[in-house]
C-alpha positions in Angstrom: 0.0 0.0 0.0 1.0 3.6 -0.5 0.8 4.1 3.3 4.3 2.7 3.8 7.5 4.0 5.2 7.8 6.7 2.5 4.9 8.5 4.2 6.3 8.3 7.7 7.8 11.8 7.8 8.5 13.8 11.0 7.5 17.4 11.3 11.1 18.2 11.5 11.9 16.4 8.3 9.0 18.1 6.6 10.1 21.6 7.7 13.7 21.0 6.7 12.7 19.6 3.3 10.5 22.6 2.5 13.3 25.0 3.6 15.8 23.2 1.4 13.7 22.7 -1.8 10.9 25.2 -1.6 11.0 29.0 -1.7 7.9 29.8 0.3 8.2 33.5 -0.5 7.9 33.0 -4.2 5.9 29.8 -4.0 8.5 28.2 -6.2 10.3 24.9 -6.1 14.1 25.4 -6.2 14.7 21.8 -7.4 12.9 18.5 -7.2 14.5 16.2 -4.7 15.5 12.7 -5.7 14.9 11.1 -2.2 11.5 9.4 -1.9 10.6 11.0 1.4 11.5 14.5 0.3 9.6 14.1 -2.9 6.5 13.4 -0.9 6.9 16.5 1.2 7.2 18.6 -2.0 4.3 16.9 -3.8 2.1 17.5 -0.8 3.0 21.2 -0.9 2.3 21.4 -4.6 -1.0 19.5 -4.1 -2.1 22.3 -1.7 -2.3 24.6 -4.7 -5.2 22.6 -6.0 -8.7 23.1 -4.6 -10.4 20.0 -3.2 -13.6 19.0 -5.0 -12.8 21.0 -8.1 -12.1 19.5 -11.6 -9.3 21.0 -13.7 -8.4 20.6 -17.3 -4.9 19.8 -18.3 -4.1 23.4 -19.2 -5.2 24.6 -15.7 -3.1 21.9 -14.1 -0.1 22.9 -16.1 -0.6 26.5 -15.2 -0.7 25.8 -11.5 2.3 23.5 -11.6 4.2 26.0 -13.8 3.8 28.7 -11.1 5.9 26.5 -8.8 8.2 24.6 -11.2 9.1 24.8 -14.9 9.3 21.0 -15.5 5.5 20.6 -15.7 5.4 17.0 -17.1 7.7 15.5 -14.4 5.8 17.1 -11.6 2.4 16.2 -13.1 3.5 12.6 -13.5 4.6 12.4 -9.9 1.5 14.0 -8.5 -0.5 11.3 -10.3 1.8 8.5 -9.4 1.8 9.4 -5.7 -2.0 9.8 -5.8 -2.1 13.5 -5.0 -4.0 14.1 -8.3 -6.2 11.7 -10.3 -7.3 12.1 -13.9 -9.5 10.5 -16.4 -7.8 8.3 -18.9 -7.7 10.8 -21.8 -6.3 13.5 -19.5 -9.2 15.9 -20.1 -10.0 16.2 -16.4 -7.9 16.2 -13.2 -8.8 16.5 -9.5 -7.1 16.5 -6.2 -7.0 13.3 -4.3 -5.7 12.2 -0.9 -3.0 9.5 -0.9 -3.6 8.9 2.8 -7.3 8.0 2.5 -8.1 4.3 2.9 -10.2 4.1 -0.3 
């Protein structure tokens, strides 16, 4: 299940990861971390830019991601892979999901 060790992140680790990789002032990602745990912290932060219960088209998703990071396709792929975003098969609609939910 996705609720494995990768998701066991202390508050301290979370704060440190955000300080290292995220410029809160600009709302920009400095770089995308390669370590699993840190990736999740960053993806969580990016996912917060999406409203729950709202459906987005691909253009809107790209626009939101681009505000934070210029490598849109990488970030979009990870958001989906780690279940922070879901989409319909043809990519015409995206919505925010919760990787921690038991569903």
